[in-house]
C-alpha positions, 0 to 999 in steps of 0.5 A: 480548533474543532473538538478532539474526537476519541479522547481516550485514543489520543490520550493513549497515543500521546502517553506512548509517544512521550514514553518512547521519546523519554527512553530514546532520549537516554541515547542522546544524553549518553552521547552528549551533555550539551543542553542545546542539543537536549533542548533541540531534541525536545522541541523537535519532538513536541513540534512533530507531535503537536503538528500531528494532533493539530492536522488530525483535528482539522476539518477534513471533508474528503476524509483522506490522508492527502496534503498536510495531514498525510505528511503529519502522519509520515513524520510521526511514523519516521520519528516513531520508527527510529525512536522505538528502535532506539528504545529497544537498544536502550532497554536491552542494555538496561537489562544487561546493566541490571544483571551485571549489578546483581552479579557484582552485588552477590560476588563482591566481598568488600563492597555491599552496595548495589550499583548499576553500571553507567551506559556505554557510549559506543552502544548509544552510538551504534543504536543511533546509527541503526535508528537513522536507517528507518528514519532516513528511509521513511523520509526518502519514501515520502519525498522520492519513493512514492513516485519511484515507478517500476515497470514489472514485465512477465511472460505467462504461458497457457496451453488453452490460450487462443492462437490469435492471442499469442503475444497479447500484451496487458498492462495492469495498474491498481490503487491510484488513490488520487486524493493523495497525489501532490505532484502533477508532473510525476503523475504525467510521467507515470501516465506516459510510462504506461502508454509507452508499453503499447499494450493491447489492453490496460486493466485498472483493478480498483481504488481510483480514489480514497473516498470521494469522486471529487478527488478525481477533479484535478486528475481526470484530464491526466488519466484520460490520456491512458490508452490502449488498442483494445481499450481501458477497462476497470473495476471498483475497489473497497475505497471507491464505495465511500465507506470510510467517510461520513455522509450527510445521508445515505443518498449522498453516499449513493450519489457519490458512487454514481459520480465516481462511476461516471468518472470512469466513463468520462475518461473513456474507461469501461467499468465492469460491475460484475460483468464481462466483455469479449475481446476478439481477434482472428475469429477467436476470443478471450473473456475479460471479467470484472467483479466488484470488490469482495474482501475477507473480514470487514471489507465490502462484499459486492463481488459476484463471480457467478453473475459476472461470468454467467454467459462465459463458457468454461472453455473460454480463456478468461482474464479476471479483474478482482480488486481484493486478492482474498476473493481468489483464495475464497472462490476464484482459484477453485471455481469450476468455470476455470479462471486462468488469470486473475489480476488484483491489487489492494494490499499496496505491499503495505508500501513498505518492505524488502525485495530482492528480485528473484530471491527474496521479498518481505513485507508485514502485509504478508501476515494478513494476505497470502497473496500480496505482491507478484504472481502466484499459482495454485491448481494451474491457475494464476493471480498477479497482485499489483503493488499499487500506483498510488499511496494511502495514509503514509505518503510514501513508499519504502522498498515496495515501489509503485508498480506498472505491470506488463503481462504478455500472454503466450500460447503453449507450455512454459519453456524448461 
């Protein structure tokens, strides 16, 4: 086995895992005294932990989370989520038991002993029942949810849309992360679903791979089938630059990026690198602008809106592709060149959350990104944040399903 990296991190993780495991085990002990059940619990927990450690200390040339490594992470997340929930219940019960013991100690006249009441079996049953929910959900997300593609359709009205483009239809996909895929049939189904929309243009908003251009080798032919009347246009995302994997040299990283750019070309996709294109109909035009990745915090900042829109007039209707939605907050929404509609991705909706269409949506990622899923409006300008086509790290999706966005542009004001 290769040398384990970051030994302190591994030590802290293993300690945390075992402590949570021991506490969660109290619910099992309360429900049954069967030693075989106890032994099975311990063996299963150790197998999940051991597999995780083993997989993450094997050679990983791609630097990604595909295959066995991804599933190892998924199983750890499923077990940890349920056990942490169990721990919360057990700890809450222990607090109550402790104060009840103090109360009886202080109020008893005939008995001066300090005795903590036994755990209540029905509370452990409730805790285990609730803990099954995240466990089953995360397993479902790994085996079904990650390919549960949804077509989300929107009609957006703009007073300054050229009349010739009234009814123009755009399909947006984002965050393919091809290095994570493990089911060609499901991906081919999704490609067919994209083409069935019969859109005028298809726009891809970045993260074609996890790290390396070679991840697209098994998928290039499949994604070459994506087609639209006016073509397929794309931009780069933060993962496309290869910054999250070690390279033998800086030149190797540069060559990887050039190879990835060529992949777009070979598939027939028009990659916009701080550039724009004009789409023309009936003597009128709209501008399609694409910037490289620009992300707040420590993310790559290659995007240059001023360069991309240099020859685009303020009066042109513009659709902008920008992988990271934080660029919209930072610059795009207030730019004097008036970018009416921005399309982004990047957040994946964290691949986990709760959505009730038209009423409620929540994901932990909203505490990091102000714009994280769906359409937002400020200053009369709009952004759509696509929830992503693929998945990364956790090999699944729960509640936040893979998305194919279809936007129909209409001229005029939105009906009341």
